[in-house]
C-alpha positions in Angstrom: 115.1 57.6 109.6 112.8 56.1 111.5 109.4 55.0 110.8 107.2 57.4 112.9 109.7 60.5 111.5 109.0 59.3 108.0 105.5 59.2 108.0 106.0 62.9 109.5 107.8 63.7 106.7 105.3 62.1 104.2 102.2 62.8 105.4 100.0 66.3 103.9 99.9 69.2 106.7 96.6 70.6 107.3 95.4 73.7 106.1 96.5 76.7 108.6 93.3 78.3 107.3 91.8 76.0 110.9 93.9 77.5 113.0 92.4 81.4 112.4 95.9 82.6 112.0 94.5 85.4 109.7 92.2 86.9 112.6 96.0 86.2 115.1 98.1 87.6 112.9 95.7 90.7 112.3 95.0 91.2 116.0 99.1 91.4 117.0 99.6 93.9 114.1 96.5 95.9 115.5 98.2 95.6 119.7 101.6 95.4 118.7 102.5 96.1 115.2 105.4 94.2 112.8 107.6 93.7 116.3 104.8 91.8 117.7 104.0 89.8 114.9 108.3 89.1 115.4 107.8 88.3 118.8 105.1 85.8 118.5 106.8 84.2 115.5 109.9 83.6 117.6 107.5 82.8 120.6 105.9 79.9 118.5 109.3 78.5 117.0 111.3 78.4 120.5 108.2 76.4 121.7 108.2 74.1 119.1 112.0 73.9 119.2 112.0 74.6 115.3 116.0 75.5 113.8 116.7 78.0 111.3 116.8 75.3 108.9 113.4 74.2 109.4 112.1 77.7 108.7 114.3 77.8 105.7 112.9 74.3 104.8 109.1 75.4 104.5 110.0 78.9 103.1 111.3 77.4 100.4 108.4 75.3 99.7 106.4 78.4 98.4 107.4 81.1 96.2 107.9 84.5 96.8 105.7 86.8 94.0 108.6 86.7 91.2 109.5 83.5 91.5 105.8 82.4 90.8 105.7 79.6 87.9 102.2 78.5 86.1 102.5 74.8 86.5 102.6 75.3 90.7 100.6 78.5 91.1 97.5 77.0 88.4 97.5 73.8 90.6 97.2 74.8 93.7 94.5 77.3 92.8 92.8 74.1 90.8 93.4 75.1 87.1 93.9 73.0 84.3 98.5 73.5 84.1 97.9 72.3 80.5 95.1 75.3 79.3 95.8 78.7 78.9 94.8 81.7 81.2 92.0 82.2 78.7 90.6 78.6 81.1 88.8 81.5 83.5 85.9 82.5 83.3 85.3 86.0 82.2 83.9 89.1 84.3 82.6 92.7 83.2 82.3 96.2 84.9 79.6 98.7 84.0 82.0 101.1 81.3 81.7 104.5 81.9 83.7 107.2 79.8 85.7 110.1 81.4 84.9 113.5 79.5 87.3 115.0 76.2 88.6 117.4 78.6 89.6 115.1 81.1 91.3 112.9 78.0 92.9 115.9 76.4 94.4 116.8 79.6 95.9 113.4 80.1 96.9 113.3 76.5 98.9 116.8 76.8 100.5 115.4 79.5 101.4 111.9 78.6 103.0 113.5 75.6 105.2 115.4 77.6 106.1 111.9 79.4 106.9 110.5 76.1 109.5 113.5 75.3 111.2 112.8 78.9 110.8 108.7 79.1 110.8 108.3 75.2 108.4 105.7 73.6 107.0 102.5 74.9 109.1 100.8 72.2 112.2 102.5 73.8 111.9 100.3 77.3 112.7 97.3 78.2 113.3 97.2 81.6 110.4 97.4 84.4 110.8 100.0 86.0 111.0 102.6 82.9 107.7 101.6 81.9 105.6 101.0 85.2 107.2 105.3 85.4 105.5 105.9 82.1 102.4 104.3 83.3 102.3 106.8 86.1 101.2 109.3 83.2 97.7 107.7 83.0 97.2 105.7 86.3 98.3 109.3 88.5 95.1 111.1 87.0 92.6 108.5 86.8 93.1 107.9 91.3 93.3 111.5 91.5 89.8 112.0 90.3 89.2 110.6 93.9 90.8 113.3 95.6 93.0 111.7 98.1 90.3 109.3 99.2 91.7 106.4 96.4 95.6 106.2 97.1 98.5 104.6 95.4 100.8 102.8 97.4 104.1 101.9 95.6 107.1 99.0 96.4 104.8 98.1 99.3 105.4 94.3 100.9 102.6 91.9 100.7 101.5 89.2 103.7 103.0 85.9 103.3 100.3 83.1 102.4 99.7 79.3 102.3 100.8 79.8 98.7 103.6 82.7 98.8 106.4 83.7 100.6 105.4 87.8 99.8 107.2 90.0 98.3 106.4 93.9 97.0 103.9 95.0 94.3 104.7 98.1 91.8 101.2 99.9 92.7 98.6 99.1 95.4 95.7 101.3 95.1 93.4 101.4 98.0 90.6 103.4 99.4 89.8 104.3 103.3 90.9 101.7 105.5 93.4 100.3 103.9 91.4 98.3 101.4 92.8 97.4 97.9 90.8 97.8 95.1 93.6 97.1 92.2 97.1 95.6 91.7 99.2 96.9 89.1 102.0 94.8 88.1 104.3 95.2 84.9 105.9 92.4 83.0 109.3 92.1 81.6 109.9 90.2 78.6 112.2 87.1 80.0 109.3 85.7 82.1 106.8 83.5 80.4 103.7 84.8 80.3 101.7 81.6 81.7 104.3 82.8 84.8 103.3 86.4 85.2 99.8 85.5 85.3 101.0 82.9 87.9 102.7 85.9 90.1 99.6 88.0 89.6 97.1 85.2 91.0 99.5 85.5 94.2 99.5 89.0 94.4 95.5 88.6 94.1 95.7 86.3 96.9 97.7 88.0 99.4 95.4 91.0 98.6 92.4 89.2 99.5 93.5 87.7 102.7 94.9 90.9 103.6 91.4 92.6 103.1 89.8 89.7 105.3 90.6 91.4 108.1 88.2 94.2 108.0 84.9 92.2 109.1 83.0 92.4 105.9 79.8 90.1 105.4 80.6 90.1 101.9 84.0 90.9 101.0 84.5 92.8 97.6 86.7 91.1 95.1 90.4 92.5 94.3 91.4 93.5 90.6 94.7 93.5 88.8 95.9 94.3 85.8 99.1 93.0 83.9 100.4 95.0 81.3 103.8 95.9 79.2 102.1 99.0 77.9 100.9 97.0 74.3 98.6 94.0 76.1 96.5 94.6 79.2 95.1 92.0 81.1 93.0 92.7 84.0 92.1 90.1 86.5 89.3 89.8 89.3 89.4 87.4 92.7 86.8 86.9 94.9 88.4 84.4 97.4 87.6 81.7 95.5 88.1 81.7 92.0 89.9 84.2 89.2 88.3 85.8 87.0 89.4 87.4 82.9 88.1 90.6 81.9 85.9 89.9 78.9 88.0 93.1 77.0 91.4 92.2 75.9 93.2 95.5 75.3 96.1 95.6 73.0 97.6 98.8 71.5 99.4 98.6 67.7 102.8 100.3 67.6 102.3 102.8 64.6 102.6 106.5 65.7 102.5 108.4 68.9 98.7 109.4 68.4 97.6 105.6 68.0 99.1 105.0 71.2 97.7 108.0 72.8 94.3 106.9 71.6 94.8 103.4 72.8 95.7 104.4 76.2 92.8 106.6 76.4 90.6 103.6 76.2 93.0 101.9 78.8 92.1 104.8 80.5 88.3 104.1 80.8 88.7 100.4 81.5 91.3 101.6 84.4 88.9 104.0 85.6 85.6 101.7 85.3 87.7 98.9 87.5 88.8 101.5 90.6 85.1 103.5 90.4 83.4 99.8 90.5 86.0 99.2 93.5 85.2 102.0 94.9 81.5 101.5 94.9 81.1 98.0 96.2 83.4 98.9 98.9 81.6 101.8 99.9 78.8 99.3 100.1 80.2 96.4 102.6 81.5 99.5 105.2 78.0 100.9 104.4 76.5 97.6 105.7 78.7 97.1 108.4 78.2 100.7 109.6 75.0 99.9 109.4 75.0 96.7 111.2 77.6 98.6 114.5 74.6 100.9 114.4 72.0 98.9 115.3 74.0 96.9 117.8 74.6 99.8 119.6 78.8 99.6 118.6 79.8 103.4 118.2 83.7 102.8 118.5 85.6 103.6 115.7 86.6 100.8 113.4 90.2 100.4 113.9 91.1 97.2 111.8 93.5 99.2 109.5 97.3 97.2 109.5 100.9 98.7 110.3 101.8 100.4 107.5 98.5 101.7 105.5 97.3 105.1 104.8 96.7 106.5 107.5 93.2 108.4 107.4 93.4 112.5 107.7 90.1 113.3 110.1 89.9 116.2 112.3 88.7 114.9 115.4 90.1 110.9 114.9 86.4 109.7 113.9 85.2 107.4 110.8 82.6 108.4 108.5 78.8 108.1 109.8 76.5 105.8 108.2 74.8 108.8 106.7 78.0 110.0 105.3 78.7 106.7 103.9 75.1 106.6 102.0 75.4 109.9 100.6 78.6 108.9 99.2 77.7 105.7 97.8 74.2 107.2 96.3 76.5 110.1 94.3 78.7 107.4 93.7 76.1 105.6 91.8 74.6 108.1 90.0 78.3 109.5 88.3 78.5 106.0 87.6 75.2 106.0 85.4 75.7 109.4 84.2 79.1 108.4 82.5 77.5 105.4 81.5 74.9 107.1 79.4 77.6 109.5 77.7 76.0 111.4 74.4 78.8 110.9 71.6 77.1 112.9 69.2 79.7 115.7 69.9 82.3 116.7 71.9 80.1 119.4 73.6 77.0 116.8 74.6 79.9 113.8 75.6 81.7 116.6 77.7 78.5 117.7 79.3 77.3 114.3 80.5 81.0 112.9 81.2 81.9 116.4 83.1 78.3 116.0 85.2 79.4 112.1 86.2 83.1 113.9 87.6 81.3 116.3 89.2 78.9 113.9 91.3 81.9 111.7 91.8 83.6 114.5 93.9 80.4 115.1 95.4 80.8 111.4 96.6 84.8 111.6 97.8 83.5 115.1 99.6 82.1 112.6 102.4 84.7 110.8 103.1 88.0 111.8 104.6 91.0 112.3 102.8 94.0 109.8 103.5 96.9 111.1 105.1 96.2 115.0 104.8 93.4 117.1 106.3 94.0 119.9 103.2 91.0 119.2 101.1 90.8 121.4 97.9 89.1 121.8 95.4 90.2 122.9 91.5 89.0 126.3 92.3 90.3 126.6 95.8 93.8 124.9 94.1 93.7 127.7 91.2 93.2 130.0 94.2 96.4 129.0 96.1 98.9 128.7 93.4 98.0 132.5 92.2 98.9 133.3 96.6 102.0 131.5 96.1 102.7 133.0 92.3 101.7 136.7 93.5 103.8 136.2 96.7 106.8 135.9 94.4 106.3 138.8 92.8 106.1 141.0 95.9 109.1 139.3 97.3 111.1 140.0 93.8 110.1 143.7 93.9 111.4 143.9 97.4 114.7 142.4 96.0 
């Protein structure tokens, strides 16, 4: 090997961020989708004279999500590999309480899920636990009536620290913004390696959000759980933080488990609500800035494969709509933070008021993926129509 070749192989590579690849890839995706990105990749490889072996060599140096190890990821992000995850700074979000009627309905439904999928202790496979988690995850997201959606098993982009992979649950709101990533851990992996995996996923998610042209990009949240221990993490692009509330559910009885999941539900909803409000805040700010600059074009930075926004005219919400949505969402959080727990009736009154304010907040924004936007009363009416139609069909037969 020549001296020059040896130096090329040993010198540290410069950071790709200095070449603005994120912006280039985002533009390519907007202009031509994944096919155009693939063509650009082939063109770069050809112009540089790269071989398949060259590309394979580089790809093997960065792990996929599932291959992440604590030693490598912690070192890459400037953490001490000899210390545990509690070296991270802590974070909090305003903790809110959903009304007892909501928890009662979720518990009733979850008990049926437990009958079908069996109790937590019966599962050692990840897929079964993911499915069981949906009994709580879906009702929480449904409170946003289609403005916050889940995109399961979707591939995430490659970054400097990972070759990507897919994530069990990605919770999005308007413009495909990630609010929270859910990763359920397996028994055969070291707990620290699971934290490493989630950190890579958060990094990838944050970089995906960076194409949205926000002045102050909101953080991304994640929850790591085996349905016994729950760890919530946050990443703001510069540092990771660990939620100050570790939640562990004792395996005593089904009633104990349901009560523990009630607490998890409030924490999960609080974090998603915080992300919802944070994202509305920065979108409203961007909308205001564009309005002052005379930019009336609709924002088109959503990446290929992200949830589509269903609006009658294809337009984005106005600054006024973002403002109304933000005011109502903030009021909803305030109401559910000040719940009166002296009785079930007082708890229900303040909690339900907060939920109604949230429903009013989301009504200012377009639904993702559907123009059908029924209220609970409208849904009940449509269901009754379907059932009555069945009666008519049966009588005619």
